[in-house]
Structure formats: C-alpha cells, structure tokens
C-alpha positions in Angstrom: -99.4 60.6 -10.6 -102.8 59.0 -11.5 -105.7 61.3 -12.3 -109.2 60.0 -11.9 -111.1 59.5 -15.2 -113.7 62.0 -14.3 -111.1 64.7 -13.8 -110.7 65.2 -17.5 -113.1 65.1 -20.4 -113.1 62.4 -23.1 -110.5 63.1 -25.9 -108.4 65.2 -23.5 -105.1 64.0 -22.2 -104.7 64.3 -18.4 -103.5 67.8 -17.6 -103.5 69.0 -21.2 -106.0 70.8 -23.3 -107.0 69.2 -26.6 -104.8 70.3 -29.5 -107.8 71.8 -31.4 -108.4 74.2 -28.5 -104.8 75.2 -27.7 -103.3 75.6 -31.2 -103.4 79.0 -33.0 -101.8 80.2 -36.2 -98.5 82.0 -35.5 -98.7 85.7 -35.5 -96.8 87.5 -38.3 -93.4 88.5 -37.0 -91.7 91.7 -38.0 -88.1 93.0 -37.9 -87.2 96.6 -37.4 -85.2 98.0 -40.3 -84.1 101.6 -39.8 -87.3 103.5 -39.1 -90.0 101.0 -40.1 -91.1 97.5 -39.4 -91.1 94.9 -42.2 -92.5 91.4 -42.1 -90.0 88.6 -42.0 -89.9 85.1 -43.4 -88.5 82.1 -41.6 -85.8 80.1 -43.3 -84.8 76.6 -42.2 -81.5 74.9 -43.3 -79.8 71.7 -42.5 -76.1 71.9 -41.5 -73.4 69.6 -40.3 -73.5 69.3 -36.4 -69.8 70.2 -36.3 -70.4 73.4 -38.3 -73.4 74.2 -36.1 -71.2 73.9 -32.9 -68.5 76.1 -34.4 -71.1 78.7 -35.4 -72.5 78.7 -31.9 -69.0 79.1 -30.3 -68.0 81.8 -32.8 -71.1 83.8 -32.1 -70.9 83.2 -28.3 -67.3 84.4 -28.2 -68.3 87.6 -30.0 -71.6 88.2 -28.2 -73.5 87.9 -31.5 -77.0 86.5 -31.9 -76.7 83.7 -34.5 -79.7 84.9 -36.5 -78.3 88.4 -36.7 -74.9 87.1 -37.8 -76.5 85.0 -40.6 -78.7 87.9 -41.7 -75.6 90.0 -42.0 -73.8 87.4 -44.0 -76.7 87.0 -46.4 -77.2 90.7 -46.8 -73.4 91.1 -47.5 -73.5 88.3 -50.1 -76.7 89.4 -52.0 -76.8 93.1 -51.2 -79.4 95.0 -49.1 -82.9 95.6 -50.3 -83.3 99.1 -51.6 -86.8 99.4 -50.1 
C-alpha cells in the first residue's frame, strides 16, 4: 500500500512513530516472594538449540513456566536468599 508523502512527517516511516517518540526505558519489574515484592534482574544465556527444545518440551509436559523452572534450579543449586 502506498501512502502519499504528505501523510507522514519527514523522518517518520509510513505508519510508524519515530523511535525517539515511541521508545521508553523499561519499567523495573518485581517478583513476589512470600509476602513482599522484590526487584528482579534479567539474565540472558546462550544454549544449544537441542537443549532449548528439550527444556521447552519438559516444561510443557509438566505445565511449568520455563523461567520458574530455571529459578527453582538456581535457588536449589546456590541456596535461597535469607532476606
């Protein structure tokens, strides 16, 4: 679909707002631990595609959210925070 030039301002892609106007810093996320909310940190790892698929199937078959499963494994390995 062609959009006439006058339909959008210079520096703006047709149908999109400029990045500088649409982007915002992400809001701090929290996770509920017992009775209080604690801020969380995002962790990114690289894993083999085969392992990723097996992890997804494992969690799907047990109706587990992957992030919760991994959090549980990490807490089990290093111990829970005493805070």
